[in-house]
C-alpha positions as CSV (number, residue, x, y, z in Angstrom):
1,M,78.7,102.3,72.1
2,S,81.5,104.0,70.1
3,A,84.9,102.5,70.3
4,N,86.6,105.6,68.8
5,P,89.6,106.2,71.2
6,L,89.1,110.0,71.2
7,R,85.4,109.7,72.1
8,I,86.3,107.2,74.9
9,L,88.9,109.6,76.3
10,A,86.5,112.5,76.1
11,R,84.2,110.7,78.6
12,F,87.0,110.6,81.3
13,P,87.1,113.3,84.0
14,R,89.2,116.2,83.1
15,P,92.1,115.4,85.5
16,V,92.4,111.9,83.9
17,R,92.5,113.4,80.4
18,L,95.2,115.8,81.5
19,L,97.1,113.1,83.2
20,L,97.1,111.0,80.0
21,A,98.2,114.1,78.0
22,G,101.0,114.7,80.4
23,T,102.1,111.1,80.2
24,L,102.2,111.3,76.5
25,V,104.4,114.5,76.6
26,N,106.7,112.8,79.2
27,K,107.1,109.7,77.1
28,L,107.7,111.7,73.9
29,G,110.8,112.8,75.7
30,T,112.0,109.4,76.8
31,F,115.5,109.7,75.6
32,I,117.8,108.7,78.5
33,V,116.9,105.1,79.1
34,P,117.0,103.8,75.5
35,Y,120.3,105.4,74.7
36,L,122.0,105.3,78.1
37,T,124.3,102.4,77.2
38,L,125.3,104.0,74.0
39,V,126.1,107.3,75.7
40,L,128.2,105.7,78.5
41,L,130.2,103.6,76.0
42,R,130.6,106.0,73.1
43,D,130.7,109.5,74.8
44,F,132.0,108.7,78.3
45,R,134.4,106.0,77.1
46,M,133.5,103.6,79.9
47,T,134.4,100.0,79.8
48,E,131.6,97.4,79.2
49,R,132.0,96.1,82.7
50,D,131.6,99.5,84.3
51,V,128.6,100.2,82.1
52,A,127.0,96.9,83.1
53,E,127.5,97.7,86.8
54,L,126.1,101.2,86.4
55,I,123.1,100.0,84.4
56,L,122.5,97.4,87.1
57,A,122.6,100.0,89.8
58,F,120.3,102.3,87.8
59,G,117.8,99.4,87.3
60,A,117.9,98.7,91.1
61,G,117.2,102.3,91.8
62,S,114.3,102.2,89.4
63,L,112.8,99.2,91.2
64,V,113.2,100.8,94.6
65,S,111.7,104.0,93.1
66,I,108.5,102.2,92.0
67,L,108.1,100.5,95.5
68,A,108.8,103.7,97.4
69,G,106.4,105.5,95.0
70,G,103.6,103.3,96.2
71,V,104.2,104.1,99.9
72,L,104.5,107.8,99.2
73,T,101.4,107.7,97.1
74,D,99.4,106.5,100.0
75,R,101.1,108.6,102.7
76,L,101.9,111.9,101.0
77,G,99.2,111.7,98.4
78,R,99.0,111.2,94.7
79,R,99.6,114.9,93.7
80,R,102.7,115.4,96.0
81,T,104.3,112.2,94.8
82,L,103.7,113.1,91.2
83,L,105.3,116.5,91.7
84,L,108.2,115.1,93.7
85,S,109.1,112.6,91.0
86,L,108.5,114.7,87.9
87,L,110.0,118.0,89.1
88,G,112.9,116.2,90.8
89,S,113.9,113.9,88.0
90,G,113.3,116.5,85.4
91,A,115.6,118.9,87.2
92,L,118.3,116.2,87.6
93,A,118.1,115.4,83.9
94,V,118.5,119.0,82.9
95,V,121.5,119.4,85.2
96,M,123.1,116.3,83.8
97,G,122.7,117.7,80.3
98,L,124.4,121.0,81.4
99,L,127.3,119.6,83.3
100,P,130.6,121.1,82.1
101,S,132.4,117.9,83.2
102,P,131.2,114.3,83.4
103,R,132.7,113.9,86.8
104,L,129.4,114.4,88.6
105,F,127.4,112.5,86.1
106,V,127.4,109.1,87.7
107,P,126.1,110.1,91.2
108,L,123.4,112.3,89.5
109,L,122.4,109.4,87.3
110,L,122.0,107.1,90.2
111,A,119.9,109.8,92.0
112,F,117.8,110.1,88.9
113,G,117.2,106.3,88.9
114,F,115.9,106.5,92.5
115,I,113.4,109.3,91.8
116,A,112.3,109.0,88.2
117,D,109.7,106.2,88.6
118,L,108.1,107.4,91.8
119,Y,105.3,108.8,89.7
120,R,104.1,105.6,88.2
121,P,102.1,104.2,91.1
122,A,100.7,107.7,91.7
123,A,99.5,108.1,88.1
124,S,97.8,104.7,88.3
125,A,96.2,105.5,91.6
126,V,94.7,108.7,90.2
127,I,93.0,106.6,87.6
128,G,91.8,104.2,90.2
129,D,90.5,107.0,92.4
130,L,88.7,109.0,89.7
131,L,87.1,106.3,87.6
132,P,84.4,103.9,88.7
133,S,85.0,100.2,88.6
134,S,83.3,99.8,85.2
135,E,85.7,102.3,83.6
136,R,89.0,101.4,85.3
137,A,90.3,98.9,82.7
138,T,89.6,101.4,80.0
139,G,91.4,104.1,82.0
140,F,94.5,101.9,82.4
141,A,94.3,101.1,78.7
142,G,94.3,104.8,78.0
143,L,97.4,105.2,80.2
144,R,99.2,102.4,78.3
145,M,98.2,104.0,75.0
146,A,99.9,107.2,76.0
147,V,103.0,105.4,77.2
148,N,103.3,103.3,74.0
149,L,102.7,106.2,71.6
150,G,105.1,108.4,73.4
151,W,107.8,105.7,73.7
152,A,107.6,104.7,70.0
153,S,107.9,108.4,68.9
154,G,110.5,109.3,71.5
155,T,112.9,106.5,70.8
156,A,112.9,107.4,67.1
157,L,113.6,111.1,67.8
158,G,116.2,110.1,70.4
159,G,118.3,108.4,67.8
160,V,118.6,111.6,65.9
161,L,119.5,113.5,69.1
162,A,122.0,110.9,70.2
163,D,124.0,111.2,66.9
164,W,123.9,115.0,67.2
165,D,124.9,115.6,70.9
166,W,124.3,113.3,73.9
167,R,123.5,116.4,76.0
168,L,120.3,116.9,74.0
169,L,119.0,113.6,75.2
170,F,119.2,114.7,78.8
171,L,117.9,118.2,78.2
172,G,115.0,116.9,76.1
173,D,114.1,114.3,78.6
174,G,114.3,116.7,81.5
175,L,112.3,119.5,79.9
176,T,109.4,117.2,78.9
177,T,109.4,115.7,82.4
178,L,109.3,119.2,83.9
179,A,106.5,120.1,81.5
180,Y,104.5,117.2,82.9
181,G,105.2,118.3,86.4
182,V,104.0,121.9,85.7
183,L,100.8,120.4,84.1
184,V,100.2,118.4,87.3
185,Y,100.9,121.4,89.5
186,F,98.3,123.6,87.8
187,T,95.6,121.0,86.8
188,I,95.7,117.8,88.8
189,P,94.1,117.9,92.2
190,E,94.7,115.5,95.1
191,T,92.5,112.5,94.6
192,R,93.4,110.3,97.6
193,P,90.1,109.2,99.1
194,A,89.2,110.8,102.4
195,P,89.5,108.6,105.5
196,A,85.7,108.2,105.7
197,E,85.8,106.5,102.3
198,H,88.3,103.8,103.3
199,S,85.9,101.4,104.8
200,G,84.3,98.6,102.8
201,A,83.3,98.3,99.2
202,L,80.4,100.0,97.6
203,P,78.0,98.4,95.2
204,A,79.2,98.6,91.6
205,A,77.8,98.0,88.2
206,R,81.1,96.3,87.3
207,S,81.7,92.6,87.8
208,A,78.2,92.0,89.1
209,A,78.5,88.3,88.3
210,P,76.4,85.8,90.1
211,K,77.9,84.1,93.2
212,P,79.4,80.8,92.1
213,Q,77.9,77.7,93.5
214,S,81.3,76.5,94.8
215,A,84.6,78.2,95.0
216,A,87.8,77.2,96.6
217,P,88.6,79.4,99.6
218,L,91.4,81.9,99.2
219,P,93.4,83.7,101.9
220,K,91.6,86.8,103.0
221,A,93.3,90.1,103.6
222,H,92.7,92.1,106.8
223,P,90.4,95.0,106.0
224,G,91.2,98.5,107.1
225,R,93.3,101.5,106.4
226,R,96.6,99.7,107.3
227,A,96.1,96.7,105.1
228,S,99.4,95.4,103.8
229,P,99.7,94.0,100.3
230,L,102.4,91.6,101.5
231,A,99.9,90.0,103.9
232,D,97.2,89.8,101.3
233,G,97.0,86.2,99.9
234,V,94.8,87.1,96.9
235,F,97.0,90.0,95.9
236,L,100.1,87.8,96.2
237,L,98.6,85.3,93.9
238,T,97.8,88.1,91.4
239,V,101.3,89.4,91.6
240,S,102.7,85.8,91.1
241,V,100.6,85.6,87.9
242,S,102.0,89.0,86.7
243,F,105.5,87.9,87.4
244,L,105.2,84.6,85.5
245,C,103.7,86.4,82.5
246,S,106.2,89.3,82.5
247,L,109.0,86.7,82.8
248,V,107.9,85.2,79.6
249,F,107.2,88.6,78.0
250,C,110.6,90.0,78.7
251,S,112.1,87.4,76.4
252,H,111.1,89.6,73.4
253,L,113.7,92.1,74.5
254,V,116.4,89.6,75.7
255,V,116.2,86.5,73.5
256,L,114.1,87.4,70.5
257,P,116.9,89.8,69.1
258,L,119.3,86.8,69.2
259,T,116.7,84.5,67.5
260,V,116.0,87.0,64.7
261,T,119.6,88.1,64.0
262,Q,121.7,85.0,64.9
263,S,119.5,82.0,64.3
264,A,117.4,83.4,61.4
265,G,120.2,85.6,60.0
266,Y,118.2,88.8,59.6
267,P,119.7,92.3,60.2
268,A,118.9,94.0,63.5
269,V,116.4,96.3,61.7
270,V,114.0,93.3,61.4
271,F,113.9,92.9,65.1
272,G,113.4,96.6,65.5
273,L,110.4,96.5,63.2
274,L,108.9,93.6,65.0
275,A,109.3,95.4,68.3
276,A,107.7,98.5,66.8
277,V,104.7,96.4,65.7
278,N,104.1,95.3,69.3
279,G,104.1,98.9,70.6
280,S,102.1,100.3,67.8
281,L,99.4,97.7,68.1
282,V,99.0,98.4,71.8
283,A,98.9,102.1,71.2
284,L,96.4,102.0,68.4
285,F,94.0,99.3,69.4
286,E,94.1,98.5,73.1
287,L,91.8,101.2,74.2
288,S,89.1,100.4,71.7
289,I,89.4,96.6,72.3
290,V,89.1,97.0,76.1
291,Q,86.0,99.2,75.6
292,K,84.3,96.6,73.4
293,L,85.0,93.8,75.9
294,K,83.5,95.6,78.9
295,P,80.6,93.1,79.1
296,F,82.9,90.2,79.7
297,R,84.5,89.1,83.0
298,R,87.9,90.7,83.3
299,L,89.9,87.9,84.9
300,R,88.7,85.5,82.3
301,L,89.8,87.9,79.6
302,A,93.2,88.2,81.4
303,A,93.5,84.4,81.5
304,L,92.8,84.2,77.8
305,G,95.4,87.0,77.3
306,Y,98.1,85.1,79.2
307,A,97.3,81.9,77.3
308,L,97.8,83.9,74.0
309,V,101.1,85.3,75.4
310,G,102.3,81.7,76.0
311,I,101.2,80.5,72.6
312,G,102.6,83.4,70.8
313,F,106.1,83.0,72.3
314,G,105.9,79.3,71.9
315,M,105.4,79.8,68.2
316,I,108.6,81.7,67.7
317,G,111.0,78.7,67.6
318,L,109.0,76.7,65.1
319,V,109.9,78.5,61.9
320,M,112.9,80.8,61.3
321,H,111.2,83.3,59.0
322,W,110.2,87.0,59.4
323,A,106.6,86.4,58.4
324,W,106.2,83.7,61.1
325,F,107.9,86.0,63.7
326,L,105.3,88.6,62.7
327,V,102.4,86.3,63.3
328,A,103.9,85.3,66.7
329,V,104.2,89.0,67.6
330,L,100.5,89.6,66.6
331,V,99.4,86.7,68.9
332,F,101.4,87.7,72.0
333,T,100.5,91.4,71.5
334,L,96.8,90.5,71.5
335,G,97.5,88.6,74.7
336,E,99.1,91.6,76.2
337,I,96.1,93.8,75.2
338,L,93.6,91.4,76.8
339,S,95.5,90.8,80.0
340,A,97.3,93.9,81.3
341,P,94.5,96.5,81.7
342,Q,92.1,93.9,83.1
343,Q,94.5,92.7,85.7
344,M,95.3,96.3,86.8
345,A,91.6,97.0,87.1
346,F,91.1,94.0,89.3
347,I,94.0,95.1,91.6
348,A,92.5,98.7,91.8
349,D,89.2,97.2,92.9
350,W,90.7,94.6,95.3
351,A,93.0,97.1,97.1
352,P,91.7,99.1,100.0
353,P,91.6,102.8,98.8
354,A,94.1,103.8,101.5
355,A,96.6,101.2,100.2
356,R,95.9,101.5,96.5
357,G,99.3,103.1,95.7
358,R,101.2,100.3,97.4
359,Y,99.2,97.6,95.7
360,L,99.7,99.1,92.3
361,S,103.4,99.8,92.9
362,L,104.1,96.1,93.8
363,Y,102.2,95.0,90.7
364,Q,104.2,97.3,88.5
365,A,107.5,96.3,90.2
366,T,107.0,92.7,89.0
367,W,107.8,93.8,85.5
368,S,111.0,95.4,86.6
369,L,111.9,92.4,88.6
370,A,111.1,90.0,85.7
371,F,113.3,92.1,83.4
372,A,116.2,91.8,85.8
373,V,115.7,88.1,86.3
374,N,115.0,87.1,82.8
375,P,118.5,87.3,81.3
376,T,120.0,85.1,84.0
377,L,117.5,82.4,83.3
378,S,116.7,82.7,79.6
379,L,120.1,83.3,78.0
380,P,121.7,80.1,79.5
381,L,118.6,78.1,78.6
382,H,118.5,79.4,75.1
383,A,122.1,78.5,74.6
384,R,121.6,75.0,75.9
385,L,118.2,74.1,74.5
386,G,118.1,75.8,71.1
387,E,115.3,77.7,69.5
388,R,112.5,75.2,69.3
389,A,112.9,73.8,72.8
390,F,113.5,77.2,74.5
391,W,110.5,78.9,73.0
392,G,108.4,75.8,73.7
393,L,108.8,76.5,77.4
394,A,106.8,79.7,77.2
395,P,103.3,78.0,77.2
396,L,104.4,75.9,80.2
397,V,105.5,78.9,82.2
398,A,102.3,80.8,81.3
399,L,99.9,78.0,82.1
400,P,100.0,78.3,85.9
401,G,99.2,82.0,85.6
402,V,96.2,81.1,83.4
403,L,94.9,78.6,85.9
404,L,95.4,81.0,88.9
405,L,93.5,83.8,87.1
406,L,90.6,81.4,86.5
407,R,90.6,80.5,90.1
408,L,90.7,84.1,91.2
409,D,87.8,84.8,88.8
410,R,85.7,82.2,90.7
411,S,86.7,83.0,94.2
412,A,87.9,86.6,94.5
413,D,86.4,88.8,91.8
414,R,83.1,89.2,93.5
415,P,81.5,92.5,94.5
416,E,81.2,91.5,98.2
417,R,85.0,90.8,98.4
418,L,86.3,93.9,96.5
419,R,87.2,96.7,98.9
420,G,88.1,99.4,96.4
421,L,85.0,99.5,94.3
422,A,83.5,102.9,93.6
423,S,80.2,103.7,91.9
424,A,81.1,107.3,91.7
425,P,84.5,109.1,91.3
426,A,86.5,109.9,94.4
427,R,86.1,113.4,95.9
428,L,88.7,115.8,94.6
429,G,90.6,117.7,97.2
C-alpha cells in the first residue's frame, strides 16, 4: 500500500479533501496569534501588564470557544458551526484591520477570541463522520499536516507583513478565514449522523483485536444520544492522558527557549529553527507514518509515542549543545506523530455519534488548558531545579499516561465497547 501523502489524500471522500484544503488556506493566513503580542506592544503602545491581561483574556476566550464549539457541533450541526466560526471570525478580523481608530480594537479582539476556535471540533467531527474507523487516524493525521504546513508558512509570511503594516496581519488572516468559510458553504454538506444512526456500534474492520483473557474493569458510560463526556469514565481517563502529555509538550514553547538561549548561550534563531524542525517533520511525515502503522493497535502506538515524548524532553537537560537539542526534538516529534492521531481516532470511535463534537472539543481543550497551566508550574521549577533536574521530570510526568493508555488498550479499545464505529461513511445531508 502506497504511503505517498497525495495518494493517501486522494482516497478520502471529496468533502474531507476540501476540508483539509480549506484548513491549509486558513492556516496559511494565521497571522494574528503569533504576532499579537508584538502588535499590542509596538503598534498600540500598551504596557506589558495590559498586554499580559489581554492575552490571558484572549486565551480564555479561545478555550471557551473550543468547548462551546463541541456543543454547537452536536446541536446545530457540523456545517453551521463551521460557517458561524469561519465567517464570523473572518469578518471580525477584517473589521479590526480596517478600524480607523484602535479604540474599538480590544472588544473586537475579545469577541474574536470567543468565536475563532468554534470550528475546530466541527472540522474534527466531519472527519470522524465521513471516514470509517480504519481510516480515522489517517484522516486526523491529514488534518494535522494541513495545520502544520499552513502554520509554518503563515508565521514566516506574517513576519514580513508585521514589519510592513500591522493592519495587513488582520486583513490577511480575515480574508483567508473567509475564503475557508466560502469553501465550506459551497462544498461541505452536513455530516452529522441521522438520529437512527446513533444507537450502538457497528462491526468494523479496525481494531478487531481478540478479546483479552483478563482486563481490569473500567467505568462505563451511559449509552444513548444524551451521553455526557463528563460522566464517561473511559473518556475522562483518555483526557487525563492527553493533559499529562500536553503539559510536558508545552514546555518546548515555554522553557526550551530559555534553555537554548540563556543556559546554552545560543541566539534566538537556534530555538526558532528547532521549533521549525518539529512542525516540518509533522507536516511532511506524519500522514505516511500513520498509514504504514495501520496494522498495529492504536493505543499501544499512542503509549509508545507518549514514552518517546517523555524521553525526548528528558534528554534536553543532559547536554547543552544544539546538536543534542536537535536529537531530542527528533525523538519527541516522533512521539507526537505516533500518539496524537491515534488517540483522536480512539476518541472518535469511543464517542456516541450524537456527542462526537463534545468529546473531541474536550480533548482539544486539554492542549489549551495545558498551555495555560504550564508556565505557572514549569517556570518556577526550572528556576529552582536547573536544567538537568527540570527536564528529568518529563519522563516521570509522561509515565502515568503511558500506563493508562496500555490499560485502555486492554479494557476499552474493543469493538463491542466502541459506540462510534462505522464501517461505511456517514450519510451526507
